[in-house]
Each structure stands twice: as structure tokens, then as C-alpha cells.
C-alpha positions as CSV (number, residue, x, y, z in Angstrom):
1,M,-19.7,10.2,-9.7
2,R,-18.8,10.3,-6.0
3,R,-15.4,8.7,-6.7
4,V,-14.6,11.4,-9.3
5,A,-15.4,14.1,-6.7
6,E,-13.2,12.4,-4.1
7,L,-10.3,12.2,-6.5
8,K,-10.6,15.9,-7.4
9,S,-10.7,16.9,-3.8
10,G,-7.6,14.8,-2.9
11,V,-9.4,13.6,0.3
12,L,-9.8,9.8,0.0
13,P,-10.9,7.0,2.2
14,Y,-8.0,4.9,3.6
15,N,-7.5,2.9,6.8
16,Y,-11.0,3.7,8.2
17,G,-10.7,7.4,7.7
18,K,-10.4,10.2,5.2
19,H,-6.9,11.4,4.3
20,K,-5.4,14.0,2.0
21,M,-3.5,12.1,-0.6
22,K,-1.9,12.8,-4.0
23,I,-2.5,9.3,-5.2
24,D,-5.8,7.4,-5.7
25,E,-4.9,4.2,-4.0
26,K,-2.5,2.8,-1.3
27,E,-1.5,-0.6,0.0
28,G,-3.6,-2.5,2.5
29,A,-4.9,-6.0,3.1
30,S,-8.1,-7.2,4.8
31,A,-9.6,-10.6,5.7
32,F,-13.3,-11.4,6.0
33,Y,-15.4,-14.2,7.3
34,R,-18.9,-15.2,6.2
35,D,-20.9,-17.2,8.7
36,K,-23.6,-19.7,8.0
37,N,-26.3,-17.0,8.1
38,G,-24.4,-15.0,5.4
39,D,-23.3,-12.3,7.8
40,I,-19.8,-10.9,6.9
41,Y,-17.2,-10.0,9.5
42,L,-14.0,-8.1,9.0
43,T,-11.5,-10.2,10.9
44,Y,-8.2,-8.5,10.1
45,S,-6.9,-5.4,8.4
46,T,-3.4,-3.9,7.9
47,Y,-2.1,-0.9,6.1
48,E,1.1,0.9,5.1
49,R,4.1,-0.8,6.8
50,G,1.9,-3.5,8.2
51,I,1.9,-5.3,4.9
52,D,5.7,-5.7,4.7
53,L,5.4,-9.5,5.4
54,M,3.1,-9.9,2.4
55,N,5.4,-8.0,0.1
56,S,8.1,-10.4,-0.8
57,T,10.3,-7.7,-2.3
58,Y,10.7,-6.2,1.2
59,N,11.7,-9.6,2.6
60,F,14.5,-9.9,0.0
61,L,15.7,-6.3,0.4
62,D,15.9,-6.7,4.1
63,L,18.8,-9.2,3.5
64,T,20.8,-6.6,1.6
65,A,23.3,-4.0,3.0
66,K,21.1,-1.0,2.3
67,G,17.7,-2.7,2.9
68,H,14.8,-0.7,1.5
69,D,16.9,2.5,1.2
70,E,13.6,4.4,0.9
71,N,12.8,8.0,0.6
72,P,10.8,8.7,3.8
73,D,8.7,11.3,2.0
74,A,7.6,9.0,-0.9
75,T,6.3,5.5,-0.2
76,Q,7.9,2.9,-2.6
77,D,9.1,5.6,-5.1
78,W,12.3,3.4,-5.4
79,V,10.5,0.5,-7.1
80,R,11.1,0.3,-10.9
81,Y,10.6,-2.1,-13.7
82,H,13.9,-3.9,-14.6
83,D,14.3,-1.7,-17.7
84,E,13.6,1.6,-15.9
85,Y,16.8,1.7,-13.7
86,K,19.5,4.1,-14.7
87,D,22.8,2.5,-15.7
88,A,24.8,1.9,-12.5
89,S,28.1,2.7,-14.3
């Protein structure tokens, strides 16, 4: 029930804080370590542009003339399925 209330409010947990967002999830990656006693430690986290090395699409686009060619106000709004692009001609 708490998640439903968070979604309705638009204030969601992200990157160790609460942020006003229009979407219910954003990119991030974390690594954890469990020691022999079963204690769990967060050893690494990265968010937003910090995941670029893990997103192979970005690596390929960085080789092209226009790169990501992103809209700075909308993260990854340029990504489409192959059959959703408008005809280039």
C-alpha cells in the first residue's frame, strides 16, 4: 500500500533520497557483499549517467557522429524499438 501512495504523490526513493518524479523507476546499479557471518554490505552504487559504461547502447552511440543526441529534459526518450522509428525518408 505504501508503494501506491508513493506513486500517487510522485515523490519516490532514488539514489538515497526522495525525488519528485513523473516515472516510477529510474536506472541504477548496486553491488553487495555478504560476509561469512551473513552481514550484507553495499560496496558500490551508481545512478543516472554513472551507468553509461554498463549500457552497451551508449558505447555504440558514442562512436557515431551525433552520439546520444539526447533531449536534455527527458532521459532516454530517444530509445525506440526497431519498428517504432519514423521513416527517415
